N, C-alpha and C positions, 0 to 999 in steps of 0.2 A: 504494499500499499504506499509505504513511504516513498518508494521509487516512482510510482505513478504520479503522486502529487508533485514530486520534484520535476518530473518531465513536463507536467503541465505548466508549471511555473516557468520553466525554461522556454517552453513553447510561446508563452505570452510575451516574454522579453524579446524573443527573436521576432515575433510578429510586430511588436512595437518598434523595433529597430527597422524592420522592412517598411512599415508604414511611414516612419520618419524619412527613410530614403526615398520613398515614393513622393512624399511631400516636397522634398528638396528638388527631385527631378521636375515636378509640376511647376515649382517656382522658376526653375531654370528655363522652362519653355516659355514662360511669360516674358522673361528678359529678351527673348529673341523675337518677340512679336513686332511687326513693322506696321507703320501707319503712314499713309501718303500725305504730302503736304505740298502746298503751292510754292513754286520757285520764287525766290526773293533775291535781292541784290545786297551783298555785303561789301562795305568799302572800308578800308583801313584808314585811320586818322594819320595825318602827316605831322611828325614831330619836327617842326621848323623853327629855327632861330635865325634871325638876320643880324648882320653886323654892319655898323655905319662908323667910319672914322671921323676924326675931329674936323678935318678941313674939306674933304671932298663931298661929303653928304651922300655918297653913292652906296646903296645897300648891297650887301654880298650875302648870299646864303651861307650859313656856317658849314653845311654839308653840301658838296657839289653833286651834280646829277650822277656822276659815276660812283658816288658813295664815299669819296675821299674828303678829308677835312680841308676846309678853305684856309688859305694863309693871307691874312690882310697885312699889307706893307705900309708902314708908316714913314718910310724913308724919304718920301717926297713932301711930307707935311712939316709942321714946325719942329719936329724932333729930328730933322735931317742934319742940322749943324749945332754943335755944342761948344761953348766958349769955356776955357779952363776957369774953374772957381764959380761957374754959374750953372743953372739948371734950364732945361727946356721941357715942354709939356705936350702931351698928346692924350687922346682918349679913344675909346671904342664904345659905342652904344649897342646894346643887345636888345632885340625885341622878340617877344614870345609871339610868333605868328601862326601857331598850330591851328589846325581846323578841327581838332578833337571836340567832341560834344562835352558839356559840363565844365567843371573846374579843371584847370590843367596848369598848376603852378610848377616852375622849374627852379632848381638851385643852380646857380652859376658860380664857378670859382676859377681862380687863376693858379696855375702851378708855379713853382719857383722859377724866377727869370733865369735865362741862360744867356751869359754874355761871353761871346767868343771873338777872338781876333780874326781879322780877315787877312789872308795872304801873309801870315807870319808877323803881322803888326802886334806889338805888345800893348796896345792901347787899352784893352779890355780891363786890365787891372786898375785902371784910373777911373773906371765908370761905375756908378752905383744907380740902381733903379728902385723906385718906391712905387707901389700899386695900392690904390684905395678904391673903394666903391663910392659911387655918387648917383645923384638923380638926373643930372643933365650934363651934356658935354661942355657947356659954358663954364661949369665949376672946375674943369681940369686945369685951367690957367691960373687958379688961385693957390699960391704957395702954402697958405695956411691950412689947406685941406690935408696936406700930407703930414702934419704933425702927429696924427694918430695912426700913421701907416705901420703895418706889421713889420717886425725886424726880419721875418722870413721872406718878405717881398711878395706875399700873397694876399688876396682879398676874396670875399664871398658876398653874394647877394641873392635875393629871391625875386622872381619875376612872375607875375600872374599872367594868365591868358590875355593877350592883347596889350600887355604892359611892357614897359622898357626899364632897363637898368644900365648903368654906365660903369666902366672901369677906367680910371684915370692913371696916367703914368707920369712920373717926374724922373727925368734922366739928368744926373749930375756928373759933371766932369771935374775931377779933383784939380785944385789949383797947383798941386805938386807935379803935375804932368810935365815932363821935359819938353822943351821947345822943339827938340828933334822929332817929336811925334806929331807935329803940326801937319794936318792934311791926311793923317792916317784914318782908317775907318775900323769899325767893329760891328759885329752883328748882335742884336739883342732880340731874343726870342721869348715870348710869354705865352705859354699854352693856356687856353681857355677851355674849361670842361663844363658841360651842361648835362644835368640829370633831371628826370621827372621826379617830383617829390610825392 
C-alpha cells in the first residue's frame, strides 16, 4: 500500500511539472504572434552644432558631410599677429542647431590647448593661451574676462536647443621673447568637444 501511495504522489508531481512545461510552451507561442501594421516613416534627428569665428561671421558645421571634424582657422583674424608682452583675442560661437524633438541640451568643453612650433621655430615656449566661456563674441576682446580662466586652459558651457555659447581665447606672447624670433610662427590648437546631456 505504501508503495502505491508513493507512486501516486510521484505521478502528481510529474504531471504538475508536465503541465508547467506545457504552460511555458504556450506562452512561448504567444511571443511569436505577429500583427500587421501600416507602414510609417522614421527619421533620425540631426545632432548639429555650428561654429562661427570672431571676425568672419561665417558659420561652419562642427561635423563635415563626410563625418570628419571641422577645423576652424583663426590665423587670419585678430589672433594672427602677437606683439611681445601683449595679448591678442579671438573667439568661437557655438550654436545648437539640432532638429531633434523636445529638449536637447548639449555640454561643450575645450580640451587642453596644444601649442606647437612651426618649421622648427622655438616660439611656442613663449606663448600662453587662456580659454573662458562667454555669452557673446563681443566679450572676447575684454581682458578682464580672462581673470577667472582655468589654469588648465580649458573651459565648459551648456547650450540649449536653438541657443548659443561662446569660447573666448587670449593669446599672450611673453615679453622675454628674443628678438631673433621676430617673424616666427607657431600653431595653437584647441579641441572642442560637444556631448548631449
